[in-house]
DRENBA-656244 format. One line per 3 residues: number of its first residue (from 1); their letters; for each residue x, y, z of C-alpha. Coordinates in Angstrom, 3 decimals. Layout:
! DRENBA-656244
NUM = A = X/Y/Z  ...
! end
This chain:
! DRENBA-656244
1 = MRR = -19.886/-11.464/-3.258  -18.268/-8.055/-3.779  -17.784/-5.697/-0.820
4 = VIQ = -16.279/-2.177/-0.789  -13.762/-1.444/1.973  -13.591/2.101/3.318
7 = TAQ = -11.631/3.212/6.407  -10.680/6.576/7.867  -7.359/4.974/8.868
10 = APA = -6.181/5.233/5.238  -6.370/8.266/2.939  -9.701/8.898/1.265
13 = PIG = -9.675/8.148/-2.463  -8.672/11.140/-4.585  -10.617/9.867/-7.569
16 = PYS = -13.412/7.506/-8.575  -12.077/4.338/-6.919  -12.437/2.361/-3.691
19 = QGI = -9.703/1.904/-1.080  -10.267/-1.814/-1.358  -12.596/-4.426/-2.767
22 = VHS = -13.227/-7.812/-1.228  -14.297/-10.437/-3.690  -14.145/-13.452/-1.419
25 = PLL = -11.744/-14.893/-0.678  -9.578/-12.041/-2.023  -9.003/-8.399/-1.100
28 = FTA = -7.613/-6.012/-3.716  -6.317/-2.681/-2.415  -6.007/0.497/-4.396
31 = GQI = -2.465/1.805/-4.741  -1.360/3.587/-1.593  1.128/6.437/-1.440
34 = GLD = 2.596/8.193/1.585  -0.445/10.335/2.343  -1.236/10.876/6.006
37 = PTT = -4.932/9.953/6.350  -5.417/12.559/9.080  -4.070/15.556/7.166
40 = GNM = -4.377/14.371/3.573  -0.807/15.578/2.998  2.247/13.670/1.857
43 = VAG = 4.488/12.748/4.780  7.881/14.441/4.908  11.085/12.435/4.904
46 = GIE = 11.494/11.051/1.399  11.320/7.430/0.300  11.749/5.958/3.791
49 = AET = 8.897/7.922/5.381  6.678/7.550/2.306  7.200/3.780/2.168
52 = RQA = 6.383/3.433/5.864  3.179/5.502/5.480  2.109/3.737/2.281
55 = LRN = 2.454/0.385/4.056  0.553/1.698/7.090  -2.212/2.699/4.671
58 = VKA = -2.220/-0.756/3.077  -2.316/-2.316/6.558  -5.295/-0.145/7.559
61 = IVE = -7.271/-1.301/4.515  -6.380/-4.963/5.064  -7.402/-4.716/8.724
64 = AAG = -10.639/-2.898/7.830  -11.461/-5.886/5.630  -10.813/-8.260/8.546
67 = GRM = -7.351/-9.404/7.541  -3.745/-9.142/8.658  -0.530/-8.243/6.859
70 = EDI = 0.311/-11.959/6.883  -2.712/-12.487/4.601  -1.126/-10.441/1.797
73 = VKT = -0.057/-12.777/-1.003  1.103/-10.261/-3.649  2.181/-6.634/-3.804
76 = TVY = 3.053/-4.396/-6.694  5.441/-1.536/-5.993  5.950/1.520/-8.170
79 = LAD = 9.081/3.586/-7.499  9.755/7.018/-8.958  13.493/6.260/-8.775
82 = IRE = 14.773/2.671/-8.790  17.997/3.908/-7.169  15.947/4.208/-3.966
85 = FAT = 15.222/0.460/-4.051  17.561/-0.468/-1.176  16.065/2.144/1.155
88 = FNA = 12.533/1.132/0.160  13.387/-2.549/0.629  14.692/-2.034/4.171
91 = VYA = 11.417/-0.417/5.274  9.323/-2.991/3.397  11.116/-5.785/5.265
94 = EFF = 9.956/-4.276/8.591  6.337/-4.911/7.577  6.968/-8.432/6.248
97 = PRR = 9.635/-9.919/8.551  8.695/-13.554/7.798  7.307/-15.191/4.684
100 = PPA = 6.878/-11.983/2.641  4.375/-11.933/-0.208  5.298/-12.251/-3.851
103 = RST = 6.204/-8.836/-5.235  6.781/-6.935/-8.452  8.729/-3.665/-8.348
106 = VQV = 8.993/-1.259/-11.265  10.206/2.254/-11.873  7.623/4.657/-13.259
109 = AAL = 7.865/8.127/-14.783  5.645/9.780/-12.158  3.241/9.038/-9.319
112 = PAG = 0.237/10.951/-7.940  0.974/13.934/-5.668  4.697/13.724/-6.437
115 = ARV = 4.992/10.483/-4.443  8.244/8.501/-4.453  6.454/5.141/-3.983
118 = EID = 3.037/3.546/-4.491  2.058/0.088/-3.262  -0.994/-2.057/-3.925
121 = AIA = -1.734/-5.448/-2.450  -3.794/-8.585/-2.860  -4.697/-10.504/0.300
124 = SWV = -6.322/-13.892/0.647  -8.179/-15.590/3.462  -8.033/-19.052/1.848
! end
């Protein structure tokens, strides 16, 4: 069974994609950047603020699907500048204080809307 997840608590898609898809028992989120879902604008404050907002957006999608952050089993992180890894990592740890998910982190040439970070997640209810 395939179910589309849509919540006003995360930014509306800026293209032809869904915020999340549940294909039981898994949830796949679209990549989330530091867009404020209320204004549709990138949050100010650089990598720290953008990471925090991107993870809030991921959390909103997971919760809209009926899950919790603890249900996330894998994330993929795209950084515009790998030298910001330590700052990103400190914020990320706030959202996953115990038993964090598996993660891949890569530097990319550019991200949508000039973002410094993009994060997608896979959650499981198994």
